[in-house]
N, C-alpha and C positions, 0 to 999 in steps of 0.2 A: 504493500500500500504506500502512495505517496502522501507526503504532507505538503499542502497547498497554504500559504500564509497570506491572508488577505489584508493589504493595507487600504483602508479606508480613511479613517478619522486621524490622519497624519499628514504632515506636510511632506513634500517631496525629499527634504534634506533628512528628516526624522525617519521617513521610511528607509533610506539608504544607510543611515546610520544603524537602524535595527536590523536590517538584513546581514551588515557585517558582523552583528553580534551572533546571529542564529545561523550564518550561511551553512554550516556543516550539517545542520539537521533540516534544512529546506530543500524541497525539489522542485516546487513550482512557486514562483513570485506572482502574486496576483495584484495587478494595478487596479484596486477597486474603484467602483463607480465613482465616489466622491473625488477621488484623487484624479481619475481622468476627467472630471468636470472641472476640477480646479487647474490641472496642469495640462490637460490634454495630450497628445501623442507624445509630447517631447518626455513626459515621465515613462512612457515605453520605451522611449529609445535610450534614456538614461539608464534604466536597470538592465537592459540587453548589454549595453556596451560595458557597464560596471561589473555584470555578473554574467559573463559570456556563456559559463557551463550550466546556467540555470535555465529551466523553461520559464517563459513568461506568458502569463495570462492578461488580457486587456478586459476587464470587466465592463464593455461596452452597452451591454442589455439592449441590443439591436431591435428595435419595433418597426423601422422602416428604412428603405434604401439599403436593403441587405448586403449586396455585394460591394456598393460603394463604401459602406462604412465598415465593414469587414475588412476590406483591402487597406483602409486608413490604419487599423492596427496592425496587418501582416506587413506592410511596408515599414512600420515603426519598427519592427522586430518581434511581434507577439508571435508565440507558438500556437496560441489559443485565443479566440474571441467568443464572447457570449451574445446569444440572441435570446429573446424570452419566448416561451413556448405558446403564450396566448396571443401572439401577433398571427398575421396572416401566413398560411403556408408557403406562399410564393416567396416571402421576405426569408424564411428560413431556408428554403431551398436554394435561394439565391446565395446566401451565406456559405452554405455547405459546398456549392459549386465552386465559390470563390476560395475556400479553403483547400479543396481538392485539387485545383489548378495550381497551388503553391506548396502543395505538400505539408499543409497545415491542418488544424482541426476547429470545429465549431462545436461549442458545449451550449446545449440547449437548457437555460434556466427554468425551472419548473414552478418558480415563484408565482403564487396566485392561481395556478392551475386548478381548475373546478373539478375535472375529471381525470385523475392520473392514471387509472386503469386504461380507458381509451386512448388517451393522448400518447401514452408511452408506445404503444404499439404504432400509431401513426408516425411518431417521430422516428421510430427504428426503420419503418419501411421507407422513409426520406432519406435515410442515409446518414443521421446525425452520428458524429463521432462520440459524443458523450452528453450524458443526462446529468443535471446537476439538482438534486433534490435540496430545496433552499427554503428555510423558515426565515424570513426577513426580519430586520431589526424591530419594526413596529409589532410584529407579531410576537416576537421574544418578549418584548416589554410587557405583554399582558400574559405570559407564561407558555406560549408555545413553543414546540421542540420538533425537530424533523425526523426523528426516530420511527414513529408511526408511518410517516410518509415513505421514508426508505425502506420499510419492509414491502409496502404496497408496490413501490415502483420495481423492487427487485422480483416480487411475484409475477409482475407481468411483462418485465423485460426478458428478452431470450438470448440477445447476442451483443450487449452494447455496455461499454464502461459508463460507471456510476460514479458520480461525487456526492458529498453531502455537506452541508453547511448550516450552521444556525446555533450559535451559542455553545459550541463545542470547546472544552477546556480539559486540562490535565486530569480533573476529578471524574469527568463524564465520559472520556474516551473510551473505557473499556467497554460500554454498551455499544459503540459504533464499531470497535474492532471485531467483535462477535459476529458482526453481519458482513464484514469483508467488503466493503466498497473498494473500488479501486483508488479513489482519491478521498482524503479527508481534510475539509477547509476549515482553517482556524483564524479567526480574526483577533477579535479583543481578548480572548482566551492567552493569547501571546503578547499582542501589541499592548494590552493594559495590565498585564501580569505585574507583580511586584517585582519579578525576576525574569524578564523574557527569554534569556538564554536558558535558564533552568527549566521554564515551562516548556519551551520549544523541545528540549533533549528529552525531557519526561514523555511527551507526546510522541516523538519520533521513535522513541524506545517501544513505546506500546504498539506502534504500527509495526515494528520490526518482529 
């Protein structure tokens, strides 16, 4: 299992400094949506230049202009870009086509998806490279967690990589490891930890 660290509520310099601290335990660096909004694709370029051996995900959460926006991320050095599952199929398909043309990957974010069972099958048939089970920050604030949704997605997915995100930390990681997703995404559980280096190492050890 890979560890993806989501850099959301940090500045670019804070994010770079954090990755230097936890570099040995990180597989995928996620330039989170708030950081993309704040810094644009320059943030993706910076992380790819500074950490060339790491995979980079641009969390664009694309909803329209699929190929154009996906290529913005890929041209900046992203290995993955995200598109939301609740947008139009044509947008998702164009993101997938853009990724295939460059040897990259499209991650479909299932945040807000009203019918996971049906949508997972549809997305798999479209050729999506990965599905991301995601409980958003506003949902987390009222106590929701992604564990139940992860079980549903795994039940209906037949042959597609799955990532999971939403309030995961070193205390809760064991519940997710037991379900063996391909990627575990951790944001505040590392970025806001009292000791980010220790938290990242504990989570990576659990994944191993």
